[in-house]
C-alpha positions in Angstrom: 0.0 0.0 0.0 3.0 2.3 0.1 2.6 3.1 -3.6 -1.1 4.1 -2.9 -0.1 6.5 -0.1 2.7 8.0 -2.2 0.4 8.6 -5.1 -2.2 10.3 -3.0 0.4 12.4 -1.2 1.7 13.8 -4.6 -1.9 14.3 -5.8 -2.6 16.3 -2.6 0.6 18.3 -3.3 -0.7 19.2 -6.7 -4.1 20.2 -5.3 -2.3 22.3 -2.7 -0.5 24.2 -5.4 -3.8 24.8 -7.1 -5.2 26.0 -3.8 -2.3 28.4 -3.2 -2.7 29.8 -6.7 -6.4 30.5 -6.0 -5.5 32.0 -2.6 -2.9 34.3 -4.2 -5.5 35.5 -6.8 -8.0 36.2 -4.0 -5.7 37.8 -1.5 -5.6 41.3 -3.0 -9.4 41.3 -3.3 -9.8 40.2 0.3 -7.4 42.9 1.4 -9.3 45.5 -0.6 -12.6 44.4 1.0 -11.1 44.8 4.5 -9.8 48.3 3.7 -13.1 49.4 2.2 -15.1 47.9 5.1 -12.8 49.8 7.5 -13.4 53.0 5.7 -17.2 52.7 5.8 -17.2 51.7 9.5 -14.7 54.3 10.5 -12.3 51.9 12.0 -9.5 52.3 9.4 -8.6 55.8 8.2 -11.8 57.5 9.3 -12.5 60.8 7.6 -10.9 63.7 9.4 -8.3 61.5 11.1 -4.6 62.5 10.7 -3.9 59.4 8.6 -7.0 59.4 6.4 -5.2 60.5 3.3 -2.6 57.8 3.6 -5.2 55.1 4.1 -7.2 56.4 1.1 -4.2 56.2 -1.1 -3.5 52.6 0.2 -7.2 51.7 -0.5 -7.0 52.9 -4.1 -3.7 51.2 -4.7 -4.9 47.9 -3.2 -8.2 48.1 -5.1 -6.4 48.7 -8.4 -4.1 45.7 -7.7 -7.1 43.5 -6.8 -8.9 44.4 -9.9 -5.9 43.7 -12.1 -5.2 40.4 -10.3 -8.8 39.3 -10.6 -8.8 40.1 -14.3 -5.6 38.1 -14.9 -6.9 35.3 -12.7 -10.2 35.3 -14.6 -8.4 35.1 -17.9 -6.3 32.2 -16.7 -9.3 30.4 -15.2 -11.2 30.8 -18.4 -8.4 29.3 -20.4 -8.1 26.4 -18.1 -11.8 25.8 -17.9 -12.3 25.9 -21.7 -9.2 23.7 -22.4 -10.1 20.2 -23.5 -7.2 17.7 -23.5 -6.8 16.2 -26.9 -8.1 12.6 -27.3 -5.9 10.1 -29.0 -7.7 9.0 -32.2 -9.0 5.4 -31.8 -11.7 3.2 -33.1 -14.4 2.8 -30.5 -15.5 -0.8 -29.9 -18.9 -1.2 -28.2 -20.0 -4.2 -26.2 -22.1 -5.6 -29.1 -19.0 -5.7 -31.4 -16.9 -7.6 -28.9 -19.0 -9.2 -26.0 -16.3 -11.8 -25.3 -13.5 -9.2 -25.1 -15.6 -7.1 -22.7 -16.3 -10.2 -20.7 -12.6 -11.0 -20.4 -11.9 -7.4 -19.3 -14.8 -7.4 -16.8 -13.6 -10.7 -15.3 -10.0 -9.3 -15.1 -11.3 -6.2 -13.3 -13.2 -8.3 -10.8 -10.2 -10.5 -10.2 -8.1 -7.3 -9.6 -10.9 -5.8 -7.5 -10.8 -2.6 -9.5 -13.5 -0.7 -11.4 -14.0 -2.0 -15.0 -13.1 0.4 -17.8 -16.2 2.3 -19.1 -15.5 1.3 -22.7 -12.9 -0.2 -25.1 -11.2 1.3 -28.1 -8.5 0.2 -30.6 -5.5 2.2 -31.7 -3.3 1.3 -34.7 -0.2 1.1 -32.6 1.7 -1.3 -30.4 0.6 0.2 -27.0 -2.2 0.0 -24.5 -3.3 2.6 -22.0 -6.3 4.1 -20.1 -7.8 7.2 -21.7 -9.9 9.5 -19.4 -13.4 10.3 -20.6 -13.6 14.1 -21.3 -16.4 15.8 -19.3 -18.5 18.2 -21.5 -17.9 21.8 -20.7 -21.4 22.4 -19.5 -21.2 19.5 -17.1 -17.9 20.2 -15.5 -19.1 22.3 -12.5 -21.8 19.7 -11.7 -19.5 16.8 -12.1 -16.7 18.3 -10.0 -18.0 16.9 -6.7 -18.8 13.4 -8.0 -16.6 10.3 -8.5 -15.0 10.4 -12.0 -16.2 8.2 -14.8 -14.1 5.1 -15.4 -11.6 5.6 -18.2 -11.6 4.0 -21.6 -9.3 1.1 -22.2 -7.3 1.7 -25.4 -5.7 -1.5 -26.8 -3.1 -1.7 -29.6 -4.8 -3.5 -32.5 -1.7 -5.6 -33.5 -1.9 -7.2 -30.1 -5.4 -8.5 -30.8 -4.4 -10.2 -34.0 -1.0 -11.5 -33.0 -1.4 -12.5 -29.4 -3.4 -15.4 -28.0 -6.4 -14.6 -25.7 -4.5 -15.6 -22.6 -1.5 -13.5 -23.5 -3.7 -10.5 -24.1 -5.3 -10.9 -20.7 -1.9 -11.1 -19.0 -0.7 -8.1 -20.9 -3.7 -6.0 -20.0 -3.7 -6.8 -16.3 -1.5 -3.9 -15.2 -3.3 -1.5 -17.5 -6.8 -2.5 -16.2 -5.4 -2.3 -12.6 -4.8 1.4 -13.2 -8.6 2.1 -13.1 -8.3 2.0 -9.3 -6.1 5.1 -9.4 -8.4 6.8 -11.9 -11.3 6.2 -9.5 -9.5 7.9 -6.6 -11.1 11.4 -6.2 -7.9 13.2 -5.3 -5.8 11.5 -8.0 -8.5 12.2 -10.6 -8.8 15.9 -9.5 -5.0 16.3 -9.7 -4.8 14.7 -13.1 -7.7 16.9 -14.4 -5.9 20.0 -13.2 -2.6 19.0 -14.8 -4.3 18.1 -18.1 -6.2 21.4 -18.2 -2.9 23.2 -17.7 -1.2 21.3 -20.5 -4.1 21.7 -22.9 -4.6 25.4 -22.3 -1.1 26.1 -23.7 -2.1 24.9 -27.1 -5.8 25.7 -27.3 -7.3 28.8 -28.8 -8.9 30.6 -25.9 -11.5 32.1 -28.2 -12.5 28.8 -29.7 -16.1 27.9 -29.7 -17.8 24.7 -28.6 -17.4 23.2 -32.0 -13.6 23.5 -32.0 -11.7 20.2 -32.0 -10.0 19.4 -28.8 -6.3 20.4 -28.9 -6.8 22.6 -31.9 -3.6 24.7 -32.3 -3.9 28.3 -31.3 -3.8 30.8 -34.2 -1.5 33.8 -33.8 -3.1 36.8 -32.2 -2.1 40.5 -31.9 -2.8 43.4 -29.7 -4.4 43.0 -26.2 -5.4 39.4 -27.0 -1.7 38.5 -27.6 -0.7 40.2 -24.3 -3.5 38.3 -22.5 -2.2 35.0 -24.0 1.4 35.8 -22.9 0.2 36.5 -19.3 -2.0 33.4 -19.0 0.7 31.2 -20.6 3.2 32.6 -18.2 1.0 31.7 -15.2 0.2 28.3 -16.7 3.9 27.5 -17.2 4.7 28.6 -13.6 2.0 26.3 -12.3 3.2 23.4 -14.4 6.8 24.0 -13.3 5.7 23.9 -9.6 3.7 20.7 -10.3 6.2 18.9 -12.5 8.0 16.9 -9.9 4.8 15.9 -8.1 3.1 15.0 -11.4 6.0 12.7 -12.4 6.1 11.0 -9.0 2.3 10.7 -9.0 2.4 8.8 -12.3 5.4 6.7 -11.2 3.6 5.7 -8.0 0.3 4.9 -9.9 2.3 2.7 -12.3 3.9 0.9 -9.3 0.5 0.6 -7.7 -1.1 -1.0 -10.8 1.9 -3.3 -11.2 1.6 -4.4 -7.6 -2.1 -5.1 -8.0 -1.6 -7.1 -11.1 1.4 -9.1 -9.8 -0.7 -12.2 -9.0 -2.6 -12.3 -12.3 -1.0 -14.6 -14.9 2.5 -13.4 -13.9 4.4 -16.1 -15.8 2.2 -15.7 -18.9 2.8 -11.9 -18.8 6.5 -12.5 -19.2 5.9 -14.4 -22.4 3.4 -11.8 -23.5 6.0 -9.1 -23.1 8.3 -11.0 -25.5 5.5 -11.0 -28.0 5.1 -7.2 -27.6 8.6 -6.7 -29.0 8.0 -9.0 -31.9 4.6 -7.4 -32.7 6.2 -3.9 -32.6 9.0 -5.0 -35.1 6.5 -6.6 -37.5 4.1 -3.7 -37.3 6.7 -1.1 -38.0 8.1 -3.1 -40.9 4.6 -3.7 -42.3 3.7 0.0 -42.2 7.0 1.4 -43.7 7.6 -1.3 -46.3 4.2 -2.6 -47.3 1.5 0.0 -46.3 3.5 3.1 -47.2 3.8 2.3 -51.0 0.0 1.8 -51.1 -0.7 5.0 -49.2 1.4 7.0 -51.7 -1.0 5.9 -54.4 -4.1 6.8 -52.4 -4.9 3.1 -51.6 -5.2 1.9 -48.0 -4.9 -1.8 -47.3 -8.1 -2.9 -45.6 -6.6 -5.5 -43.4 -3.3 -4.3 -41.9 -3.8 -6.4 -38.7 -4.2 -9.6 -40.7 -1.1 -8.5 -42.7 0.9 -8.1 -39.5 0.1 -11.7 -38.6 1.5 -12.8 -42.0 4.5 -10.6 -41.6 5.3 -11.9 -38.1 4.8 -15.5 -39.2 7.3 -14.9 -42.0 9.7 -13.2 -39.6 9.4 -16.1 -37.2 10.1 -18.6 -40.1 13.1 -16.7 -41.4 14.8 -15.6 -38.2 13.4 -18.0 -35.6 12.6 -15.0 -33.3 9.4 -16.6 -32.0 10.4 -19.9 -30.3 7.5 -22.2 -29.9 5.3 -20.3 -32.5 3.8 -23.6 -33.7 2.6 -24.4 -30.2 1.0 -20.9 -29.9 -1.1 -21.6 -32.9 -3.1 -24.1 -30.9 -4.2 -21.3 -28.5 -7.2 -19.1 -29.3 -6.1 -15.8 -31.1 -7.4 -12.7 -29.3 -9.1 -11.4 -32.4 -11.6 -14.3 -32.0 -13.0 -12.2 -29.1 -14.4 -9.8 -31.8 -17.7 -10.5 -33.5 -16.5 -9.2 -36.9 -12.7 -9.1 -36.9 -12.7 -8.1 -40.6 -14.9 -5.0 -40.2 -12.9 -3.9 -37.1 -9.6 -4.5 -39.0 -10.8 -2.3 -41.9 -11.8 0.6 -39.5 -8.4 0.4 -37.7 -6.5 0.2 -41.1 -8.3 3.3 -42.3 -7.4 5.2 -39.1 -3.7 4.1 -39.5 -3.6 5.6 -43.0 -5.0 8.9 -41.7 -2.7 9.0 -38.7 0.6 8.0 -40.3 0.2 9.4 -43.8 -2.6 12.0 -43.8 -5.0 12.8 -46.6 -4.1 11.3 -50.0 -3.4 13.5 -52.9 -6.2 14.0 -55.4 -9.2 12.7 -53.4 -10.2 10.2 -50.8 -8.9 6.8 -49.8 -9.7 3.8 -51.9 -9.8 0.5 -50.0 -7.3 -2.2 -51.1 -7.5 -6.0 -50.6 -4.2 -7.8 -50.2 -4.9 -10.0 -53.3 -4.9 -6.8 -55.4 -1.7 -5.4 -54.0 0.8 -6.7 -56.7 -1.2 -5.2 -59.5 -2.6 -2.1 -57.9 0.4 -1.0 -55.8 3.6 -2.8 -56.9 3.1 -2.5 -60.7 1.3 0.8 -60.5 4.0 2.3 -58.4 6.7 1.1 -60.7 4.9 2.6 -63.7 4.4 5.9 -61.9 8.1 6.2 -61.0 9.1 5.1 -64.5 6.9 7.9 -65.9 8.5 10.5 -63.6 12.0 9.3 -64.6 11.0 9.6 -68.3 9.8 13.1 -67.8 13.1 14.0 -66.1 15.0 12.5 -69.0 13.0 14.6 -71.5 13.7 17.7 -69.5 17.4 16.9 -69.3 17.9 15.9 -73.0 14.9 17.2 -75.2 14.7 15.7 -78.8 12.9 16.6 -82.3 10.3 14.2 -81.1 9.6 12.9 -77.5 12.2 10.3 -76.4 11.0 6.7 -76.3 10.9 5.3 -72.7 13.6 2.6 -73.3 16.3 1.3 -71.0 18.8 1.9 -73.8 18.2 5.7 -73.6 18.4 5.6 -69.8 21.6 3.6 -69.6 23.2 5.8 -72.1 22.5 8.9 -70.0 23.9 7.2 -66.9 27.0 6.0 -68.8 27.6 9.6 -70.0 27.9 10.7 -66.4 24.5 12.5 -66.2 23.5 10.8 -63.0 23.9 13.9 -60.9 21.9 16.1 -63.3 19.2 13.5 -63.7 18.9 13.1 -59.9 18.6 16.9 -59.5 16.0 17.2 -62.3 14.0 14.3 -60.8 14.1 15.7 -57.3 12.9 19.1 -58.5 10.1 17.5 -60.5 9.0 15.5 -57.5 9.2 18.5 -55.2 6.6 20.3 -57.4 4.2 17.4 -57.8 4.2 15.5 -54.4 3.0 16.5 -51.0 5.4 16.9 -48.0 6.7 13.6 -46.7 4.5 12.0 -44.0 5.6 10.7 -40.7 6.8 7.3 -42.0 8.5 8.7 -45.1 12.3 8.7 -44.7 14.4 11.7 -45.9 16.2 10.5 -49.0 19.0 12.1 -51.1 18.6 12.8 -54.8 20.8 9.8 -55.6 18.6 7.5 -53.5 15.5 8.8 -55.3 17.2 8.2 -58.7 18.2 4.6 -57.7 14.6 3.9 -56.7 13.2 5.2 -60.0 15.8 3.4 -62.2 14.9 0.2 -60.3 11.3 0.8 -61.1 12.1 1.3 -64.8 14.1 -1.9 -64.9 11.2 -3.8 -63.2 8.7 -2.4 -65.7 10.9 -3.6 -68.6 11.3 -7.0 -67.0 7.5 -7.3 -66.7 6.9 -6.1 -70.2 9.6 -8.1 -72.0 10.9 -11.0 -69.9 7.7 -12.4 -68.3 8.5 -11.1 -64.8 5.6 -10.4 -62.4 5.2 -8.0 -59.5 4.9 -9.6 -56.0 4.4 -8.8 -52.4 6.8 -9.8 -49.6 5.2 -9.3 -46.1 8.5 -8.0 -44.7 10.0 -6.1 -47.6 7.0 -4.9 -49.5 7.1 -4.7 -53.4 9.4 -7.3 -55.0 10.1 -8.6 -58.5 9.5 -12.2 -59.3 11.3 -13.7 -62.3 10.5 -17.3 -63.2 8.7 -17.5 -59.9 11.8 -16.6 -57.9 12.3 -13.3 -56.0 15.2 -11.4 -57.5 17.2 -9.7 -54.7 20.4 -9.1 -56.9 19.2 -6.0 -58.7 20.1 -3.4 -56.1 23.9 -3.5 -56.5 24.1 -3.2 -60.4 21.6 -0.3 -60.3 23.6 1.5 -57.6 26.8 1.1 -59.7 25.1 2.5 -62.8 23.7 5.5 -60.9 26.5 6.4 -58.6 29.5 5.5 -60.8 28.2 5.5 -64.3 29.2 1.9 -64.7 26.3 0.3 -66.6 28.1 -2.9 -67.5 26.9 -4.9 -64.4 23.3 -3.8 -65.0 23.5 -4.6 -68.7 24.8 -8.1 -67.8 21.9 -8.6 -65.3 19.3 -7.5 -67.9 20.9 -9.8 -70.6 20.8 -12.8 -68.2 17.1 -12.0 -67.4 16.3 -11.8 -71.2 15.1 -8.2 -70.8 15.0 -6.3 -74.1 16.6 -2.9 -73.7 15.3 -1.4 -77.0 11.7 -2.1 -76.3 9.7 0.9 -75.0 8.5 0.6 -71.4 4.8 0.7 -70.9 4.1 3.7 -68.6 
């Protein structure tokens, strides 16, 4: 119980800081009231007394300070009251969509003797946490004296698809145990105060009720800007005073939850933690190497979570990172706790595209099934990059007529040492026609971009003239299949042609693959 007492002690310290701030704001006004009352009753600076003039000056000064203090305090209180902490985007999962999952969580809460979460939501990430339910602005004053609503349990969707049901229960035990702290009135009040301080620094104080929580504050001028600087300064001072207590509060709450969950599936939880690392590796690789090429084309794979299972299975087969994977297959997968896993997967996959990539260029998202990935993403992506490379070639070396999109022409330019100029022309063209790089997009040099586009042109030629086909590798994304075999030996000869102007190795590779250099590439 030491962790419980420590958490409450730090919560009380935060609330004392809040109380001291309120007292400091009220003190000048209280002093002014005393001085004014003394003037009217004749007890302090009565008219005609030798010190009346001095007391009158003091009263006016204190009243002016009190009015200014109340104005500043009112502005700060208004900003804190209106601030709504941003909610992490997630896919809500009601009880009808996952009755067995809710039953598992309710039984876990009963076993831990803590309140059950009020709801469940899924996030397209490898993490799980409790998200406090925001109280509508009009209900905050009425709800202030009541016990807080139980938080929402947010579960990382890859865990549901990769983990077994028992592993998921063990993994969620410490998270669910945290609802006990969320139900503690003092801890809940301290957290609300801290979240309001954090949110008020980023929220537009003039925003109306329809403004999205956490909307960035637009720049303001004049008196409004001065008011923002004053209230922000007060907020930062309060946060600075609370910082150490807030950190210790959360550390104690985590220790409290871990202590409560210690007796629940402890041995299984160790195995589940190993699966967390594996799930994170597979999920990251699936997003960056498989999903990202589709997102660039405005397509979002509809079943990312099913894809991560395929990726992790392949990773386990190749690197033997998941010992005993075959034995785990006999246990019930956690996604079986959902009524319609496919529909939930589609909703989470759409959210992943919006979070990690943003809005697609030229319209809305188009859903993509994995079976269509080679044709709609791999081949289409190669053709788009080959077309961009051809445009850069035409800009670099215009002719009497448009140049034919052939490998002969491309290799000739590279052998002539035009790699640098071609990379610059291609980078400039892409900068004009593509949106800023999303979160998952790595920063690449002009040479890297040129290597990527030359590879795409070679793959298109291999498909058009040598019977190659586009393919999908769950860990590496788009691949070229020639004679039913994945070709991994193309990167080095392309790099030599681009970086050193040595096209001999690439010509030898193309000749061995029966790719016809003189045939135009279909763009």
